[in-house]
C-alpha positions in Angstrom: -71.9 54.4 28.8 -70.0 51.7 26.2 -67.6 54.1 25.6 -66.3 54.8 29.3 -66.0 51.2 30.0 -64.3 51.1 26.5 -61.6 53.6 28.0 -61.1 52.0 31.4 -59.9 48.2 29.9 -57.5 49.6 27.8 -56.0 51.9 30.8 -56.2 49.0 32.9 -54.5 46.9 29.7 -51.8 49.0 29.6 -51.4 49.6 33.3 -51.2 45.8 33.3 -49.2 45.0 30.3 -46.2 47.9 32.2 -46.5 45.4 35.4 -45.9 42.7 33.0 -42.7 43.5 31.6 -41.3 45.1 34.5 -41.8 41.7 36.3 -40.2 39.7 33.1 -37.1 42.0 33.6 -36.8 41.4 37.2 -37.3 37.9 36.9 -34.2 35.6 38.1 -34.3 32.6 35.9 -33.4 29.0 37.2 -31.0 26.7 34.6 -29.5 24.0 36.7 -30.9 22.4 39.6 -29.3 19.7 42.2 -30.4 18.0 44.9 -28.3 16.6 47.6 -28.6 15.7 51.3 -27.0 16.9 54.6 -26.2 15.3 58.1 -29.9 16.2 59.2 -31.8 14.7 56.1 -32.4 17.3 54.6 -32.8 18.3 50.9 -29.7 21.1 50.0 -31.2 22.9 46.5 -28.0 24.4 44.6 -29.2 26.5 41.7 -27.7 28.2 38.9 -29.3 31.5 38.2 -29.5 33.5 35.2 -30.1 37.7 35.5 -30.9 39.8 32.7 -28.3 42.4 32.1 -29.2 45.9 32.8 -28.3 49.3 31.5 -24.9 49.1 32.4 -24.0 45.3 31.5 -24.7 43.6 28.2 -24.5 40.3 29.1 -26.6 38.4 31.9 -24.7 37.6 35.2 -24.5 33.8 36.6 -25.1 33.1 40.3 -24.7 29.7 42.3 -27.5 29.8 45.2 -27.7 27.0 47.9 -30.2 26.2 50.7 -31.5 23.9 52.4 -34.9 22.9 53.6 -37.0 19.7 54.6 -38.6 19.7 51.2 -37.4 20.7 47.1 -40.2 23.9 47.9 -39.4 25.0 51.3 -35.5 25.4 50.2 -36.4 26.9 46.6 -38.8 29.1 46.8 -38.7 30.2 50.5 -35.2 30.1 51.3 -33.1 30.9 47.6 -36.2 33.4 47.0 -35.1 35.5 50.1 -31.4 35.7 49.0 -32.1 37.1 45.1 -33.4 40.4 44.1 -36.9 39.3 42.1 -39.1 36.4 41.4 -37.6 33.0 40.9 -38.4 31.7 37.3 -38.6 27.7 36.5 -39.1 27.8 33.2 -35.9 27.9 32.0 -34.5 25.0 33.6 -32.8 22.4 31.7 -31.5 20.0 34.2 -31.9 18.4 37.5 -28.9 16.9 39.4 -30.1 14.0 42.3 -27.1 12.5 44.3 -26.9 9.0 44.4 -27.5 9.1 48.2 -30.6 11.0 47.9 -32.0 8.8 44.8 -31.8 5.7 46.6 -34.5 7.0 48.9 -37.3 8.1 46.8 -36.8 9.9 43.7 -41.2 10.0 43.2 -41.5 12.1 46.0 -38.2 14.1 45.0 -40.2 15.0 41.6 -43.7 15.3 43.0 -43.7 18.9 43.5 -42.0 19.6 40.2 -44.3 17.3 38.0 -47.7 19.3 40.2 -46.7 22.7 39.2 -47.7 23.8 35.8 -44.6 26.6 35.3 -42.0 24.1 35.5 -40.8 22.6 32.3 -41.2 19.3 31.9 -38.6 18.6 29.8 -35.8 19.3 31.9 -33.1 16.3 31.9 -33.1 14.1 34.9 -29.9 12.9 35.9 -28.2 10.9 38.9 -24.7 12.0 40.0 -21.9 9.6 41.6 -21.1 11.7 44.9 -22.4 15.7 45.3 -24.6 17.1 42.6 -23.6 20.4 43.2 -20.0 19.9 42.6 -21.6 20.3 38.5 -23.5 22.7 39.3 -20.5 24.6 40.3 -18.2 23.8 37.4 -16.5 26.8 35.8 -18.1 27.5 33.0 -16.8 28.5 29.3 -17.9 32.0 28.0 -21.4 33.4 29.0 -22.8 29.4 28.6 -24.0 28.6 32.1 -23.9 25.1 33.4 -27.5 24.2 32.9 -26.8 24.7 29.2 -23.3 22.6 29.2 -24.4 19.5 30.8 -28.0 19.9 28.8 -25.8 19.4 25.8 -23.6 16.6 27.3 -26.5 14.7 28.2 -27.9 15.6 24.8 -24.7 14.2 23.2 -24.6 10.8 24.8 -28.5 10.2 23.8 -27.3 11.0 20.1 -24.7 8.2 20.8 -27.2 5.9 22.4 -25.0 5.7 25.5 -28.0 6.7 27.8 -32.0 6.6 27.1 -34.0 9.9 26.4 -35.1 11.3 30.2 -36.9 13.6 31.2 -39.4 14.6 34.4 -42.1 14.3 32.1 -40.9 10.6 30.8 -39.3 9.5 34.1 -42.1 10.4 36.2 -45.0 8.1 35.1 -42.5 5.4 34.7 -42.2 5.4 38.7 -46.0 4.4 39.0 -45.5 2.0 36.6 -46.4 -1.6 38.1 -44.9 -3.3 35.0 -41.6 -1.8 34.1 -38.4 -0.1 36.2 -36.3 2.9 34.5 -33.5 3.8 33.8 -31.4 6.9 34.2 -28.4 8.9 33.2 -25.5 8.6 35.8 -23.1 11.6 35.6 -20.0 12.5 37.9 -17.7 15.3 37.9 -14.2 13.9 36.4 -11.4 16.3 37.7 -8.5 17.8 35.3 -5.3 17.2 35.4 -3.8 20.8 34.4 -6.0 23.4 36.0 -5.0 26.3 33.4 -5.5 24.2 30.5 -7.7 21.4 31.3 -10.4 22.0 33.6 -13.4 19.7 35.5 -15.9 18.3 33.5 -19.0 16.6 33.8 -18.9 12.5 32.5 -21.6 10.2 31.1 -21.3 7.1 33.6 -23.6 4.7 32.0 -27.3 4.2 33.7 -28.4 3.4 37.0 -31.1 0.9 37.5 -34.4 1.7 39.5 -36.5 -0.8 41.5 -39.8 0.9 41.7 -39.6 4.2 42.6 -35.8 4.1 44.1 -31.9 3.7 42.4 -30.8 0.4 43.8 -26.8 1.5 43.4 -26.4 -0.9 40.3 -25.0 0.3 37.2 -24.9 -0.5 33.5 -21.4 0.8 32.0 -21.5 2.8 28.9 -20.9 0.0 26.8 -23.5 -2.2 28.7 -26.1 0.8 28.2 -25.5 0.8 24.4 -26.8 -2.7 24.1 -29.3 -2.4 26.9 -31.0 0.3 25.2 -31.1 -1.7 21.6 -32.7 -4.6 23.2 -35.4 -2.5 24.6 -35.4 -1.0 20.6 -34.0 2.7 21.5 -31.6 3.4 19.1 -30.1 7.1 18.8 -29.1 8.1 15.5 -26.0 6.8 15.8 -24.4 4.0 17.7 -20.6 3.1 17.3 -19.9 -0.5 19.2 -16.0 -1.3 19.5 -15.1 -5.1 20.9 -11.7 -6.9 21.3 -11.9 -9.3 18.9 -8.7 -11.5 19.1 -7.3 -12.6 22.1 -3.3 -12.7 22.0 -1.6 -13.5 24.8 0.5 -10.6 26.6 -0.6 -8.7 23.8 -3.3 -5.6 23.4 -3.0 -3.1 20.3 -4.9 -1.7 18.0 -5.1 -4.4 15.9 -7.2 -6.4 18.1 -9.9 -3.7 18.0 -13.1 -3.5 15.6 -15.5 -0.8 15.6 -18.8 -0.8 13.8 -21.6 1.7 13.1 -24.8 0.1 13.6 -27.1 1.6 11.4 -29.8 -0.9 11.9 -31.3 -3.2 15.0 -34.5 -4.8 15.6 -35.3 -6.9 18.7 -37.9 -9.7 19.3 -39.0 -10.0 23.2 -41.1 -13.8 24.1 -42.6 -14.2 27.4 -43.8 -17.4 28.9 -45.3 -18.5 31.8 -45.3 -22.6 32.1 -48.0 -24.3 34.0 -45.8 -24.5 37.3 -45.3 -20.5 37.2 -42.2 -20.1 36.0 -40.9 -17.7 33.9 -39.2 -17.6 30.5 -38.2 -14.6 28.2 -36.9 -15.1 24.3 -35.3 -12.5 23.2 -33.4 -12.0 20.1 -31.6 -9.1 18.9 -30.4 -8.7 15.3 -28.3 -6.4 14.1 -26.9 -4.7 10.9 -23.3 -3.0 11.0 -20.7 -1.3 9.2 -17.0 -1.7 9.8 -15.8 1.8 10.4 -12.9 0.4 11.6 -10.4 -2.6 11.2 -6.4 -2.0 11.8 -5.5 -5.4 11.4 -6.5 -6.1 7.7 -6.5 -3.9 4.8 -8.3 -6.2 2.7 -11.6 -7.8 4.3 -13.2 -11.1 2.1 -16.1 -12.7 2.5 -14.8 -15.2 5.5 -13.0 -12.8 7.1 -16.6 -10.9 7.5 -18.5 -14.5 8.4 -15.7 -15.0 11.1 -16.7 -10.8 12.1 -20.4 -11.3 12.3 -19.7 -14.7 14.6 -17.1 -13.1 16.8 -19.2 -10.5 17.3 -22.6 -12.3 18.1 -21.0 -14.1 20.3 -19.4 -11.8 22.4 -22.8 -9.7 21.9 -24.6 -12.2 23.3 -22.8 -13.1 26.5 -22.9 -9.5 27.7 -26.8 -9.6 27.0 -27.0 -12.4 29.2 -24.7 -10.1 31.3 -27.3 -7.4 31.5 -29.9 -9.7 32.3 -28.2 -10.9 35.6 -27.0 -7.2 36.9 -30.8 -6.6 36.0 -32.4 -9.8 38.3 -29.7 -8.6 41.0 -30.7 -5.3 41.3 -34.8 -6.3 41.3 -35.1 -3.9 38.1 -36.9 -5.0 35.6 -36.1 -2.3 33.2 -36.9 -4.8 30.2 -40.9 -4.5 31.0 -41.4 -8.3 31.2 -44.1 -7.2 33.9 -45.6 -5.4 31.2 -45.7 -8.2 28.9 -47.2 -10.4 31.8 -49.8 -8.3 32.4 -50.7 -7.9 29.1 -50.2 -11.3 27.8 -50.6 -13.4 31.0 -53.2 -11.4 33.3 -54.1 -14.4 34.9 -50.6 -16.0 36.0 -49.9 -11.8 36.7 -52.5 -11.8 39.3 -50.8 -15.3 41.3 -47.4 -13.9 40.7 -45.3 -12.2 43.8 -43.5 -10.8 41.4 -40.6 -9.6 43.9 -39.5 -13.0 44.9 -40.2 -14.1 40.7 -38.6 -11.9 39.1 -35.0 -12.9 40.0 -35.8 -16.1 39.1 -36.8 -15.7 35.4 -35.2 -17.6 32.7 -33.6 -15.1 30.6 -32.5 -17.0 26.8 -31.2 -13.9 24.7 -29.4 -14.3 21.6 -27.9 -11.6 19.6 -26.8 -12.1 15.3 -24.6 -9.9 13.9 -24.8 -8.6 10.1 -21.8 -6.5 8.8 -23.4 -5.6 5.6 -20.6 -3.1 4.3 -16.9 -2.2 5.0 -16.2 1.1 3.6 -14.1 1.9 -0.1 -10.9 -0.2 1.2 -11.2 -2.8 -1.4 
């Protein structure tokens, strides 16, 4: 009896294995997803799908499919699923792009189904697109690379260079529920090539979009502002290049007026205080250490010039940091997490505050100090 049972288990496992491999062979893998909206306020889902190569072909086939529906699940699994021969696989999805109009409604609702589905990849990059998100999915690809791979590499490169933060489905979804901090999401746009033969259309990083609770506010930080914002938030990438115009010669604008620094170390210190009247004040100090990598005006750099550059950069970056704080307040986006500090260190005052009204009135005192520690081997 035991031998018959064992034999039966072996037979069943063999047949199950064959069925499993057959499903894998027919699986239609999604590598990128974009979400737009139409005049009926329906969700327009566009995906790039890679079908496995068969006996007649050695390379996978890429297809771009679009469908509409009241929800993401309806348009993706039901409508797009009916257009393909085989089951949909979302485990390889690398990017999720959301058009700016749809992001202004509620990002939390859009990502809810994705976050609940254990088969969906939590590390898929999330970004907002100025205009139609599907345009980036439909970009002409180089070689056999999918648009998902192309977009993922662009986003990853910007993270490496401290232009945008690390944002995935897994990292942004919990933040949309956070009472004390708002998120920021990378902004992409399509840039048309001048010559269709040699200069193809491409995706460009356009800084970060500011969120208020779970909605995109429509306010952005430029790539230069975004890098400084990340340093203020203690999130430096592998490299961080800052180029600033240090000379203001009237009627002149050439390379000799600019200096480029590589920020090799940064440290930020934030202190949140509440007065007896309930007024919130924030003191934020950012200390940077940098290396001169380009300064065309002077071949020889002495100690006096270093001191002048330190002072100039400190002044410029302090002014920019203050401007970033004002932009955050204008957008009602607490992306620096002031609310979290109040919850942690001033819980009594936090309960008495109407944060929606109090946040735009927060008094930010920001100072940035630059310390140039090296200027290369010219001298």
